[in-house]
N, C-alpha and C positions, 0 to 999 in steps of 0.2 A: 502495499501499500503504499511506504512512503518514497518507496523506492517509483514508481510510479508517478505519483507527485512532481516529483524531480524535474522528471522526465518532462512533463508537459513542463511544469517551469524551465527548464534548458529550451523545447523550443520559440516559444514567450520568447524566452531569453533574444534569440532567436535570431528572431522576428521585430525583437521593440527599438535596441540598444546599438548604437554601433559598437561596429567591430573596426580595432581597433590596429588588428594586423594587416588587414586590408585598409588601412591605412600613413600603416610603417610610424607605427606612434616607439619616440625613444621614445624609453618607458625614463632614464633620465632627466627628462625637459618636462613628462606628463605632471600634472596637476593636482591637487589631490584628490576634485574630484574623476578624473578621469582614472583613475588608483583604484581608487572603492572602487570601481564601474569596474574594474579587469578583478579583482580583488570580490569580488561578489557572483564574477561569471565562473570566475576557477571555483568557487561554493558553490552554488548548483549544480555543476560540470561532476564536479571531484563525487557527488554523494548523486548524480543520478547514473553514475559509472555503478556504484555498490562499491563502491570501493573505500 
């Protein structure tokens, strides 16, 4: 149940949140908001994979 929720959330993130890897964002120049989004996407992705 929990993993399926995170899989759904990962799909929503994929469509709503920007992809910084496509924009080739330099992490040393990222703002705090961008770093928070990267952390959130990482958190959701790890849980959607079940690890």
